[in-house]
N, C-alpha and C positions, 0 to 999 in steps of 0.2 A: 051869620055873626051872633054873638051872644049877647044876650041882654044885661044890663048894669046891675039889675037885681038878682042875678043868678050867681051863686057861689061856687068857686071852683074847690076841688078837694086837693089838699097837698099831696106831693108824691115825694118818695125817696127811692133811690136806686143803690143797690147794694151789688158789689162785684166781689166774688172769692176766686182770687187767681189760684188756679193749679187745683182747685177742688172741683172735680167733676161730679155729675149726678149718680154715677155709679158707686161713689164714696159716700156722698152726702144723704142720698135717701135711705140706705140701711142704718146709718146712724140717727136718722130722723125716726124711722120705724122702732128702734131700740130704745128710743128716750133720751138719747145723748144731747140731741140739740132741740129742746122744747122752744126756744125763742124763735129760730128759724122756722120750726114747724109751724107756729102761730103765724108767722109773716106768710109762709107759703100757702097755708089754708085760708088766709083771709085776704090775700092778694093775688097778684099775678107774678108768674116766673118763667123763666125760659133759658134756654141756652144761647150764648153769644158766640158766634162762629167767628174765627180770625184767620 
């Protein structure tokens, strides 16, 4: 159980429909998606299987 004085960090979940990592990663490496690069560098990400 969490104590009452412990702060929790906010989270955000972003879903990109139809955009796979084989498309996104080259665009990030080329500098075309700087905001997404920062999010991925400082957070967590993964592939959703459906």
